[in-house]
C-alpha positions in Angstrom: 10.0 9.9 -9.3 11.9 12.8 -11.0 14.6 12.8 -8.3 18.3 13.6 -8.2 19.1 10.0 -9.0 17.5 10.4 -12.5 20.4 12.0 -14.2 20.5 10.2 -17.6 21.2 12.8 -20.3 21.7 15.8 -18.0 24.7 18.0 -18.5 26.8 20.0 -16.1 27.8 17.0 -13.8 31.2 16.3 -15.2 32.5 13.0 -16.4 32.0 9.7 -14.5 35.4 8.7 -13.0 36.5 5.2 -13.8 39.2 3.6 -11.8 41.4 0.8 -13.4 40.6 -2.5 -11.4 38.3 -0.5 -9.2 37.5 -2.1 -5.9 34.1 -3.1 -4.7 34.4 -1.0 -1.7 36.7 2.1 -1.0 36.3 1.8 2.8 35.6 -0.7 5.5 32.3 1.1 6.4 31.1 0.7 3.1 31.2 -3.2 3.4 29.1 -2.7 6.6 26.5 -0.3 4.9 26.1 -3.0 2.2 25.8 -5.9 4.5 23.4 -4.3 6.8 21.3 -3.2 3.9 21.1 -6.8 2.5 20.5 -8.3 5.9 17.5 -5.9 6.5 16.0 -6.7 3.2 16.2 -10.3 4.0 13.9 -9.9 7.0 11.1 -9.4 4.5 9.9 -6.0 6.2 10.3 -4.5 2.8 11.3 -5.3 -0.7 14.0 -4.3 -3.1 11.7 -1.6 -4.8 11.0 0.0 -1.5 14.5 0.1 -0.8 15.2 1.9 -4.1 12.4 4.3 -3.4 13.8 5.2 -0.1 17.2 6.2 -1.5 15.5 8.0 -4.5 13.4 10.1 -2.1 16.4 11.6 -0.3 16.3 15.4 -0.7 18.3 16.2 -4.0 20.8 18.3 -2.1 21.5 15.4 0.4 21.5 12.8 -2.4 23.9 14.7 -4.7 26.4 15.6 -1.9 26.5 11.8 -0.7 28.7 8.9 -1.8 27.1 5.8 -3.2 27.1 3.8 0.0 26.2 6.9 2.1 23.0 7.0 0.0 22.4 3.4 0.8 22.8 4.0 4.6 20.5 7.1 4.6 17.9 5.2 2.6 18.2 2.3 5.2 17.7 4.7 8.0 14.5 6.0 6.5 13.2 2.5 6.3 14.0 1.4 9.8 12.5 4.5 11.3 9.4 4.2 9.0 8.8 0.6 10.1 9.4 1.5 13.7 12.4 -0.7 14.1 14.6 2.1 15.7 13.8 5.4 17.1 15.1 8.9 16.2 17.1 9.0 19.4 18.7 5.6 18.7 19.8 6.7 15.2 21.2 9.8 16.7 23.1 8.1 19.6 24.1 4.9 17.6 22.8 2.5 20.2 19.8 0.6 21.2 17.7 2.2 24.0 15.3 -0.7 24.2 14.7 -4.3 23.3 14.9 -5.1 19.5 11.6 -5.2 17.7 10.6 -8.4 16.1 11.1 -9.2 12.3 9.8 -12.0 10.3 13.0 -13.8 9.6 16.8 -13.2 10.1 19.7 -14.0 7.7 22.5 -15.8 9.6 26.1 -15.5 8.4 26.3 -19.2 7.5 23.4 -18.7 5.0 24.5 -15.7 3.3 26.4 -17.4 0.4 23.3 -19.5 -0.4 20.8 -16.7 -0.1 23.0 -14.4 -2.4 23.4 -17.4 -4.9 19.6 -17.8 -4.8 18.8 -14.0 -5.3 15.2 -12.8 -5.3 13.5 -13.9 -8.3 10.7 -11.4 -9.5 9.3 -13.6 -12.2 5.5 -14.5 -11.7 2.8 -16.4 -13.6 1.3 -14.2 -16.4 -2.3 -13.6 -16.1 -2.8 -12.2 -19.6 -1.0 -12.7 -22.9 1.8 -10.4 -23.9 0.8 -7.2 -25.7 3.9 -6.9 -27.6 6.3 -9.3 -29.5 9.9 -9.1 -30.5 10.2 -6.7 -33.3 7.2 -4.5 -32.5 7.6 -0.8 -32.6 6.5 0.9 -29.3 6.6 4.3 -27.8 7.1 4.9 -24.1 4.5 6.9 -21.9 5.2 10.5 -20.9 4.7 10.2 -17.1 5.9 12.0 -13.9 4.9 9.9 -11.1 5.6 11.0 -7.6 6.6 7.5 -6.5 9.1 5.0 -7.8 9.3 4.1 -11.4 11.9 2.1 -13.5 11.2 4.2 -16.6 13.9 6.7 -16.8 13.0 10.3 -17.6 15.2 10.5 -20.6 13.3 7.6 -22.2 9.7 8.9 -21.8 7.9 9.7 -25.0 10.3 7.9 -27.1 10.1 5.4 -30.0 11.8 2.1 -29.8 11.7 -1.6 -30.8 11.0 -4.7 -28.6 14.0 -6.9 -28.6 13.2 -9.2 -25.9 10.1 -10.5 -23.9 11.0 -11.5 -20.4 7.7 -12.9 -19.1 5.6 -11.4 -16.2 7.5 -9.8 -13.3 6.7 -7.9 -10.2 5.7 -4.3 -11.2 8.3 -2.2 -9.1 6.0 1.1 -9.2 3.3 -0.8 -7.3 5.5 -2.9 -5.1 7.5 0.2 -3.9 4.2 1.7 -2.8 3.2 -1.1 -0.7 0.3 -1.8 -3.2 1.1 -5.4 -4.1 3.2 -7.1 -6.7 0.8 -6.7 -9.5 2.9 -8.6 -12.0 3.2 -7.2 -15.6 4.9 -8.4 -18.9 8.5 -7.0 -19.0 10.3 -6.3 -22.3 13.6 -5.0 -23.3 13.3 -2.0 -25.6 15.9 -0.8 -27.9 16.3 2.9 -28.7 18.6 4.8 -31.2 20.9 7.5 -29.8 19.3 10.3 -32.0 15.8 9.2 -30.8 16.9 9.7 -27.1 19.5 12.6 -27.4 18.6 14.3 -30.6 20.2 14.6 -34.0 23.6 15.5 -32.5 23.9 12.1 -31.0 26.1 9.3 -32.3 24.1 7.6 -34.9 25.7 4.4 -34.0 24.7 4.6 -30.4 22.0 2.1 -29.1 20.5 2.0 -25.7 18.3 -0.8 -24.3 16.1 -0.6 -21.3 13.7 -3.0 -19.5 10.3 -1.6 -19.6 7.1 -3.0 -18.0 4.0 -3.2 -20.1 2.2 -0.2 -18.7 5.1 1.9 -19.8 4.5 1.2 -23.4 2.1 1.9 -26.2 2.1 0.7 -29.9 4.1 3.2 -32.0 
């Protein structure tokens, strides 16, 4: 989706502010927003790609006016409403108005360290041979999907070189839309700065992105 989150290479938004020894959280409520988002993801009601898509699909004016964890909280509100886990009135009042809706599983506090250490592996058995190998020259597709994608706008229609082959992984574009995992081969592709940003870019700049097989064609 060409949303407000896809700002790579766009001008006029100022520099990114870097804080020395920046803390993970700047306020106590941010810890709660992070924790609740992870806890709801652990219920299995939706996956990480659907969670990303919910945040990306916020209205651009709302997205750009919100802080990082405000975006997380607003994305989570969309998901719990969509899946009928809360009502609009409960969101507005900030309290339950009826018994809780059932979920497939719950992440208990004592199990959090083990769950975070395990992560959510996305690698799956490959159903066909990899189309590309390390060193192959490829070009990314020019695409403007209405849903979630991990191919950034600035890297579409660009020529690069495959530098790593990661095996087959869940295809995020499909998973976010509720259309199944549909695993594809995943590659790391390296691009030069001038290829991405034009002749005025630093000639020594290199950018690598992870790209699923359907994003790529032979160069």
